[in-house]
N, C-alpha and C positions, 0 to 999 in steps of 0.2 A: 504494500500500500504506500502511496506517496506520503511524504512527511511534510506537514504544513509549517512554513516559516522556519526552516533551519537557520542557525546563526552562521554568518560568513566568517568562520574561524575554524582552526584545527590545531591539534597537538602535533608539533613537528620534531620534537626531540625529548629524550627522557634520560635520567641518570639516577643513581641511588648509592647509598652508603650505609654500612653498619659497622660499629666498632669491632675490633678484633677479639676482645675478651668475651668468653662464653660463660654464662651462668646456667648450668644444667640443672635438671631436676634432682640429680644426685647431690649437687652442691646445696640446693635448698633443703634437702633432707637433713643436712648437718647444721642448718641454721634455725629451722622451725619444725614444729611437729607436723610432718607431711611425708608423702612418699611418691615415687614416680608413677605408680599405677593410678593413684588417686588423682594426681594432677592431670595426667593424660586423659583419664576418663571424664573428668569434669571440664577440662579446658581445651584439650587437643594439643597442649604445648609441651615441648621437650627441652627446648633451650631458649635463651634470650641473649642478646648482645648488650654489653654494659660499657658505657663510656669510661675512660680513664679519669682519674681525679681532676685533672686540669683540662679535660675535654668537655666542652659545653655545646649547646644547641648550635651556635654559630659555626663551630668546627664541623659538626655533623653536616650542616647544610652546605657549607663551602665544599666539603669533600664530595657531596652528592652532585653539586654543580660541576665540579672538576671531572667527575666520572662521566657526566653528560658531554663535557667538552672533549674528552678523550675519544668519545664515540661519534660525536657530531661536532667537528671542529668549528663550524660556522654558527653554532647555536646562539651565541650571544651577540652576533653582529646585528646592529640596529635595534637591540632591545631598548624600549623606552619606558619601562616600568618594572619594578621588582616588588612582588608580593610574597611575603613569608607568612605561613600559618603555623603558629606555635602557641602553647600556653606555658612553656618553660624557657622564656628568653634568658640570655645570660644576665642581663641587667633590666631593671624595671623601666628605665627611661631612655635607653638607646635601642631602637629597633634592630632586630637581627638583619632585616632587609638592608639597612644602611651599612652594616658590617660587610655584607656580601657585595654591595655596590663598591665599597672601598677596596675590598680584597681583589676584585677582578678589574679594578680601575675602569669601571663603566663611566661613560659620560654623565653629565649632571641629570640623571634620570630620576623619576619619582620612585620612592621606596617607602614601604610601610608594612607593618605587621598586622595580621588579622587573627583574632582568637575566637574560634568556634570549637575548641578542644578537639575531640576525636572526629567531628564532622568537618574540621577545618579545611582539609584538602578539597573536598567537594565544594565547599563554600568558596574557596579561593579560585578554583578553576571556573566555577559559575561566574564569579565576579570578573575574572580575566576575559572569559569568552564574551561576556556582555559588553565590556569596555572596548574590546577589539571590534566586535560586530557593529557597535555604535559609531565607530570611527574616532573614538577619543584616544585610542592607542593603536599602534600597529603591531607591536610584538611585546609580549609580557612574559617575564620569567616568574614562574610560580614554584615555590619551594615549601614543602611540608616537613617539619622536623620537630622532634621532641626528645629531651633527655629525661625520660621518665624515672630513671634510677635516682636522679637527684632529689626527687620528691616522694620516693617510695619508702614506706615504713617497713623495714626488714624484720621487725618483730611481729608484724601482723600477717599471719599466714593466709588470710583471705585475699589480700591484695598483692603481697610481695611475689607470689607465684606467677603473676600476670604480666608484669611490665618489663619492657626492654627499650633500647634506644636505637634511633636510626633517622634517616632523612631520605626524601625523594624529591626530584626536581623535574619539571617539564617546561617547555616553551609553548605558549599559545600565541598563534599569529594569524593574520588576516588570510582568508582563503575565499576567493571569488568563485572559482569554477566548481569546486566540490566541497560545499559547506559540510562540516562534520558534526556540529553540535545539534542534535535532533530534538531534545526536550530537557527541561530542568524542573526541579521541584524542591522548594526549601520550606522549612517550618521550625517551630520551637514550642516548648511548653515550659515557660519560666517557673511555673508552680512546682516543677520537679527539681529545681536547682539544689535543694537540700539533699538530694540523693547522691550527688557526686560533687565534691568541692575540695578546695584547699584554702585555708585561711590566709589572709594577707593583712592589709591595713586594718580591716575589720575582722572580728572573731565572732560575728553573729550574722544570721540570715533572717530578715524580717522578724527581728526580735527573738529569734531562736538561737541560743548559745551553740557555738560550733567547737569541735574538738580537732585534734590532729597536729596542732603545733606547727603548721606550715607543710605538713605531709598530706598526701592525697588520702581522702576518706571516701569510700564508695559503698553504697548499699546495692550489692550485686543482684539481689532479688528484684528490686524495683527497676534497675537498669534493664534487666532481662525482660520484664513485663513491658517496659516502654519500647524496647527494640522490636520485640516480636509482634507487637500490635501496630506500631507506627510505621515501620519500614515496609511491610507488605502493602499497607494503604498507599504509601508514597510511590511504590513501584507501580501500582495500578494507575495512579495519576500520570506517571511518566509514560506508560504504555498508551494510555488514552490520548495524551497530548501528542505523542509521536505518530499515532495511528498504526503502531506496530503490534503484531501478536507476540505472545510469550515466546513462540518458537523462533522469532527473529533474533533473539538475544543469543549471541555466541558465547559471551563470557559475562558472568555476574561477579563484580569485585566489590564486596562490602567491606566496611571497617572490620579489621581482624581483632575483634574484642574477645571472642570465645567461640570455639567450634560448635558448641551446643546452640548458641544463638544463631549462627549461620545456618545450621541444619534446620532449625525451626523456621527461619525466615524463608528458606528455599521451599520447605514443605507447604507453608501457608501461601506462597506466591506462585506455586506451580512452576518453579524453576528447578530443573534437575540439579541435585547437589554436585554432580560431576561437572557442571558448568561454572562452579564457584572457584574463584582464585583467591587465595588467602596467604598471608605471610606469617601467621602466628606460630606455626609448628616449631620453627627454629629461630624466630625473632621475637616472639611474644607479642603483646599488645604495645605497639609503638605510637599510639595516638594518631596525630596528624600525618605520620609517616606510613601508616599501615597500608593504605590504599596504593600509593605510588610504589611502595616496596613490592606488593603483590603483583601489580601491573608489570613492573620491570622484571620480576621473576618469570612471568609469562612471556614477555618479549624475548628475554635471553634464552629461554629453553625452546622457543619456537612455537609455543601454543598460540600466542597472540599473533595473528597475521594481518597484513594490510587488507583493509576492507572489512574486517570483523566489526560487528556491532557490540559495543560494551555498555554495560549498565553499572555505574559506580554509585555507591550509596554509603554515606557516612552518618554516624549517630554518636552522641555523647553528651558530656556535661553541659548544663545550661537550663533545661535539656534542649539540645539542638539536633537537627537532622537535615540532610540535603542529598539529592540524587541527580544524576545526569545520565542521559543516553547519548553516546557519540560513536562515530565511526573512526576506527584506528587507521593511521597511515596517512 
């Protein structure tokens, strides 16, 4: 079926990076009361990558962009905007995007950070494709990265088994002949903000005292309920907007929060689980990096081919969610 009003933009390059240090399930067994079988059964995770003591989100993101440059040497030519999506910036007041702009000595381009937590990459690509299609920018560098280990409480066995560090980068640029962005859907439920949070200047949420001391606190049960009800509805909105049937989706790339969540979303959305790409098994939940990491794994091993129709969907703290349907290549 023809797609109505596709955006005149496409993704033209991709890169990714994860730190070298591995935190395995066996390592976690020595830290908290847990075991490999329980972790795999509950989450699907076996390993995660952990940043070094002096390695922060900017370093992860810069390495992902460098990986992209190694594979697509012209990727940064004529970039006129940098968007980084993260909720673990190195510093509160200096955007990671500005650090990337300085590192690669880009001309005086726009640069800013966007925080939609684990839905951040979908939000950032949505924003970039809209800006490019509107003619406000020609070529946008989008980077999703989080150093989750910096905010993880390694005495809390319910959360420390989940999170890892990483980053992924793409370039979104103008495309007149073969527009690739077919549909988008974004949403939020701010009333659920108390279910995933990290304290900062304030230690309360709508007069409710918060705990955690700056470390991430998550109500896994509530996040699960939010994801398995909200994401399938969002997928239906995307398919309706695009005019595509379920069978037209070649690959479903959700946020890699938990394998059980992905399985449930696939079941409720009538998307075969075999079509799901995820990065959680060996990288854990990397927040804003999980979707580009999963996409790049598919690109590198040849599963994702030019012309494939992809459905990306992020969800996370806020509570936020966002999805996109696009053609690859």
